[in-house]
C-alpha positions as CSV (number, residue, x, y, z in Angstrom):
1,M,41.5,26.3,-19.0
2,Y,40.2,26.8,-15.4
3,H,42.7,29.4,-14.5
4,S,42.0,31.4,-17.7
5,W,38.4,31.5,-16.6
6,L,39.5,32.5,-13.1
7,D,41.5,35.4,-14.5
8,R,38.5,36.6,-16.6
9,W,36.3,36.4,-13.5
10,D,38.8,38.5,-11.5
11,E,38.9,41.0,-14.4
12,R,35.1,41.3,-14.5
13,R,35.1,41.9,-10.7
14,A,37.8,44.5,-11.1
15,R,35.7,46.4,-13.7
16,R,32.7,46.5,-11.4
17,G,35.0,48.0,-8.8
18,E,35.9,50.8,-11.1
19,E,32.4,52.2,-11.1
20,G,32.3,55.7,-9.5
21,K,36.1,56.0,-9.4
22,E,37.2,59.2,-11.2
23,R,40.4,61.1,-11.7
24,T,41.1,63.8,-9.2
25,A,43.8,66.4,-8.6
26,L,46.9,65.7,-6.6
27,V,46.6,67.4,-3.2
28,L,49.4,67.6,-0.6
29,D,47.3,68.4,2.6
30,A,50.4,67.9,4.9
31,E,48.5,69.4,7.8
32,R,46.1,66.4,7.7
33,A,48.9,63.9,7.6
34,F,51.4,65.1,10.1
35,P,50.2,66.4,13.5
36,G,51.3,70.0,14.1
37,A,52.5,70.5,10.5
38,K,52.0,73.9,8.8
39,K,50.6,74.4,5.4
40,I,53.2,73.6,2.8
41,T,53.3,74.2,-1.0
42,S,56.0,71.9,-2.3
43,L,56.2,68.1,-2.7
44,E,59.8,68.2,-1.3
45,E,58.6,69.8,1.9
46,F,55.9,67.1,2.2
47,C,58.5,64.3,1.7
48,V,60.8,65.8,4.4
49,L,57.9,65.6,6.8
50,A,57.2,62.0,5.7
51,D,60.9,61.1,6.3
52,H,60.6,62.5,9.8
53,A,57.4,60.5,10.4
54,V,59.1,57.3,9.3
55,A,61.9,57.9,11.8
56,D,59.5,58.9,14.6
57,P,58.6,55.8,16.7
58,A,55.6,57.6,18.1
59,F,53.9,58.5,14.8
60,F,51.4,55.6,15.2
61,D,51.0,56.1,19.0
62,E,47.6,57.0,20.3
63,P,47.1,60.6,21.3
64,S,46.6,61.1,25.0
65,G,42.9,61.0,25.9
66,S,40.3,59.3,27.9
67,D,39.4,55.6,27.5
68,Q,35.8,56.5,28.5
69,G,33.0,56.6,26.0
70,F,32.9,53.0,24.8
71,Q,29.3,52.0,24.3
72,R,28.4,48.3,23.9
73,Q,24.9,47.0,23.0
74,D,23.5,44.0,21.1
75,G,26.8,42.8,19.8
76,W,28.0,46.2,18.7
77,L,30.7,48.5,20.1
78,K,30.8,52.2,19.4
79,F,33.5,54.7,20.5
80,S,35.1,58.0,19.4
81,S,38.0,57.9,17.0
82,G,41.4,59.2,18.2
83,I,41.5,61.6,15.2
84,S,39.0,64.2,14.3
85,T,38.2,64.8,10.6
86,D,35.8,67.0,8.7
87,I,33.4,64.1,8.3
88,E,31.3,63.7,11.5
89,E,30.2,60.1,10.6
90,N,33.8,59.1,10.2
91,D,34.8,60.2,13.7
92,V,32.7,57.5,15.4
93,V,34.1,54.0,15.2
94,W,31.8,50.9,15.0
95,A,32.8,47.3,15.6
96,K,30.7,44.1,15.4
97,I,31.6,41.6,18.1
98,T,30.9,37.9,17.7
99,E,31.5,36.3,21.1
100,S,33.0,32.9,21.6
101,G,32.3,32.5,25.3
102,S,36.0,32.5,26.0
103,F,38.5,35.3,27.0
104,D,41.5,33.3,25.7
105,Q,41.8,35.0,22.3
106,A,40.2,37.9,20.3
107,L,40.7,38.4,16.6
108,V,40.3,41.9,15.2
109,I,39.5,42.0,11.5
110,F,40.5,44.9,9.2
111,H,38.6,44.6,5.9
112,H,39.6,45.5,2.4
113,W,39.0,48.8,0.6
114,N,35.4,49.5,-0.5
115,V,34.1,46.4,1.2
116,R,30.3,46.1,1.1
117,S,29.6,43.6,3.8
118,R,31.2,42.2,7.0
119,N,32.7,38.8,7.2
120,R,29.8,37.0,8.8
121,Q,31.0,33.5,7.9
122,I,34.5,34.1,9.2
123,A,33.1,35.5,12.4
124,S,30.8,32.6,12.9
125,F,33.5,30.0,12.2
126,F,36.1,31.4,14.5
127,S,33.7,32.2,17.3
128,K,32.5,28.6,17.3
129,N,36.2,27.6,17.7
130,G,36.8,29.6,20.8
131,I,38.0,32.9,19.3
132,T,36.0,36.1,19.8
133,V,35.9,38.1,16.5
134,V,35.7,41.9,16.4
135,E,35.1,43.4,12.9
136,I,36.1,47.1,13.0
137,A,34.9,49.6,10.4
138,M,37.9,51.3,8.9
139,P,37.7,55.1,8.1
140,Y,35.0,56.0,5.5
141,H,33.5,52.5,5.4
142,F,30.2,51.1,6.6
143,E,28.7,53.3,9.3
144,R,31.6,55.7,8.8
145,S,30.9,56.4,5.1
146,R,31.0,59.9,3.8
147,P,27.4,61.0,3.0
148,G,26.9,60.8,-0.8
149,S,30.0,58.9,-1.6
150,L,29.9,55.9,-3.9
151,H,33.1,54.4,-2.5
152,A,35.7,55.1,0.2
153,D,37.5,57.6,-1.8
154,Y,38.7,59.5,1.2
155,M,40.7,56.6,2.6
156,L,42.9,56.0,-0.4
157,S,43.2,58.7,-3.1
158,A,45.5,61.2,-4.8
159,N,45.2,63.4,-1.7
160,L,48.5,62.4,-0.2
161,G,47.9,63.9,3.2
162,R,44.4,62.6,3.7
163,T,45.5,59.0,2.7
164,I,48.2,59.1,5.4
165,Q,45.7,60.6,7.9
166,S,43.1,57.9,7.1
167,V,45.5,55.0,7.5
168,R,46.9,56.5,10.6
169,Q,43.4,57.0,11.9
170,A,42.6,53.3,11.2
171,V,45.8,52.3,13.1
172,L,45.0,54.5,16.1
173,D,41.4,53.3,16.2
174,G,42.6,49.7,16.1
175,R,45.0,50.3,18.9
176,K,42.3,51.9,21.0
177,L,40.0,48.9,20.4
178,I,42.8,46.5,21.3
179,R,43.5,48.4,24.6
180,W,39.7,48.1,25.4
181,L,39.8,44.3,24.7
182,K,42.8,43.9,27.0
183,G,40.9,45.8,29.6
184,E,37.9,43.5,29.2
185,G,40.2,40.6,30.0
186,Y,41.1,39.0,26.6
187,R,44.5,37.3,27.0
188,D,45.8,37.0,23.4
189,I,45.0,39.6,20.7
190,S,45.4,38.7,17.0
191,V,44.8,40.9,14.0
192,L,43.7,39.9,10.5
193,G,44.1,42.4,7.6
194,M,42.8,41.9,4.1
195,S,44.3,43.8,1.2
196,L,44.3,47.5,2.3
197,G,43.4,46.3,5.7
198,S,46.6,44.3,5.8
199,W,48.6,47.6,5.8
200,V,46.5,48.7,8.8
201,A,46.9,45.4,10.7
202,G,50.6,45.2,9.8
203,S,51.2,48.7,11.1
204,I,49.4,47.9,14.4
205,A,51.3,44.7,14.8
206,A,54.5,46.5,14.2
207,H,53.8,49.2,16.8
208,D,51.6,47.5,19.4
209,P,53.2,44.9,21.7
210,A,49.7,43.8,22.8
211,V,49.4,42.0,19.4
212,S,50.7,38.4,19.5
213,K,49.7,37.2,16.1
214,A,49.2,39.0,12.8
215,S,47.7,37.5,9.6
216,L,48.0,39.5,6.4
217,F,45.9,38.4,3.4
218,L,46.8,39.8,0.0
219,T,49.5,42.1,1.3
220,A,52.7,43.8,0.3
221,G,55.0,46.3,1.9
222,N,55.1,49.4,-0.2
223,L,51.6,51.0,-0.5
224,A,52.9,53.4,-3.2
225,D,54.0,50.5,-5.4
226,M,50.7,48.8,-4.9
227,V,48.7,51.9,-5.9
228,W,51.0,52.5,-8.9
229,T,50.8,49.0,-10.3
230,G,47.5,47.6,-9.0
231,R,44.4,46.9,-11.1
232,A,42.0,48.4,-8.5
233,T,43.9,51.8,-8.2
234,R,44.2,52.9,-11.9
235,A,42.2,56.0,-11.3
236,I,44.5,57.1,-8.5
237,R,47.6,56.5,-10.6
238,D,46.0,58.4,-13.5
239,S,45.4,61.3,-11.0
240,L,49.0,61.2,-9.6
241,E,51.1,60.5,-12.7
242,P,51.0,64.0,-14.3
243,E,52.3,65.5,-11.0
244,I,54.5,62.9,-9.3
245,D,56.7,60.0,-10.2
246,L,56.8,56.6,-8.3
247,T,60.1,57.4,-6.6
248,S,58.6,60.5,-5.0
249,L,55.4,58.8,-4.2
250,R,57.3,56.1,-2.3
251,R,59.0,58.8,-0.2
252,A,55.8,60.7,0.3
253,W,53.9,57.6,1.5
254,G,57.0,56.3,3.4
255,P,55.0,56.2,6.7
256,L,52.6,53.7,5.1
257,N,55.3,51.4,3.8
258,L,55.4,48.2,6.0
259,E,59.0,47.5,4.7
260,N,60.1,50.4,6.8
261,Y,58.9,48.6,9.9
262,A,60.2,45.1,9.0
263,H,62.4,45.1,12.1
264,R,59.4,45.8,14.3
265,L,57.4,43.0,12.6
266,A,60.3,40.7,13.3
267,R,60.1,41.1,17.1
268,P,60.4,37.6,18.7
269,D,57.0,37.8,20.5
270,L,55.0,38.3,17.2
271,D,53.9,35.4,14.9
272,L,53.2,36.3,11.3
273,H,51.0,34.6,8.8
274,V,50.7,35.7,5.1
275,V,48.4,34.6,2.3
276,I,49.5,35.5,-1.2
277,A,47.5,35.1,-4.4
278,K,49.9,34.1,-7.2
279,R,47.6,35.5,-10.0
280,D,46.9,38.7,-8.1
281,K,46.6,41.8,-10.4
282,V,45.7,44.2,-7.5
283,V,48.6,43.4,-5.2
284,L,51.2,42.1,-7.5
285,P,52.9,38.9,-6.3
286,E,56.4,40.3,-6.9
287,L,55.6,43.1,-4.4
288,S,54.4,40.5,-1.9
289,E,57.6,38.5,-2.4
290,R,59.8,41.5,-2.0
291,F,58.1,42.2,1.4
292,M,58.5,38.6,2.5
293,Q,62.2,38.8,1.8
294,R,62.5,42.1,3.7
295,L,60.8,40.4,6.7
296,K,63.1,37.4,6.5
297,D,66.2,39.6,6.2
298,A,65.0,41.3,9.4
299,G,64.8,38.0,11.2
300,A,61.1,37.2,10.9
301,R,59.9,33.7,10.0
302,P,56.5,34.3,8.4
303,N,54.1,31.4,7.8
304,I,53.4,31.9,4.1
305,L,50.5,30.3,2.1
306,E,50.6,30.9,-1.7
307,L,47.4,30.1,-3.6
308,N,47.0,29.9,-7.4
309,C,44.2,32.4,-7.6
310,G,43.6,36.1,-8.1
311,H,42.8,38.9,-5.7
312,Y,39.0,38.6,-5.8
313,S,38.9,34.9,-6.5
314,L,40.5,34.2,-3.2
315,A,37.0,34.6,-1.8
316,M,35.9,31.5,-3.9
317,P,36.2,27.8,-3.0
318,P,38.5,26.1,-2.7
319,Y,40.9,29.0,-2.1
320,I,38.9,30.7,0.7
321,L,38.6,27.3,2.5
322,L,42.4,26.7,2.2
323,A,43.1,30.2,3.5
324,G,40.6,29.8,6.3
325,L,42.1,26.4,7.4
326,S,45.6,27.8,7.3
327,L,44.5,30.8,9.4
328,K,42.8,28.5,11.9
329,R,46.0,26.4,12.3
330,F,48.0,29.6,12.7
331,L,45.7,31.0,15.4
332,S,45.6,27.7,17.2
333,Y,49.4,27.3,17.3
334,T,51.2,28.3,20.5
335,D,54.9,28.5,20.8
336,K,55.1,27.4,24.4
337,A,58.9,27.7,24.6
338,R,58.7,31.3,23.4
339,R,55.9,32.4,25.7
340,K,57.4,31.0,28.9
């Protein structure tokens, strides 16, 4: 009875999230996705470029540039993004810093798609437990929102190239922030990603050795599969399906597939923590389970918490409390033998 009510609650929440989402045309926009790419006209050409990006270990590396320009005031940090887009607001990165009074550990949080508010309770809880929390705004969210937009449609959409550019921008912004935190003296850097934010946090953890712990809430490996099957992305699938099949979408968005970086996530100096919702209709549990198996096959030993709730109801008690306590234990744990 309770879980039936929970499923209905999640569905009502999903319907509210559909407001303002409309079908759009499929657009390649390869020159946005792949630095130096020329304008192309065929999906096959786009997929070839995507294949090359997956094989390129530097695809998520920061472009050369100055580390100057960080402005910190009244608990906020502002700096220029490593990628320039056609939305001026999006090219300035904002992050909310909740200090702990200690430089032992910093936790960088990457929020979910279309989030409306920052995680004040999470920030307060962990800062009181000795962990400085930094909540970064991902592209086209919060202060970076596109003027006039009802949701962050430029971060995840049927525009294949802009979606890759947006996730790559989020990764590069996150890595730039992490480099700043290390320069400020923080010893251990952890990342927490929620839903779409978990793809960003996972990509950063896979490519940045400065990250020692990564916690991924409501995650899976293949972003194409999530968009194709998920409850929150039906409008995007409806836009894509007349022009592209799932097999081709998987290849086109190969650079965003965390399964392609499982061996990097399995590096011995990275600890992994994953929270899966067994009733999730946005990120299907079978996609999460497949990703976990890929990680294990690569040699990773993720700390996995499975909760009997849905995607949105994870934010309700008791599930959010269980997830929070699990995360606290994970962040507090130190493998002394490994870190000698």
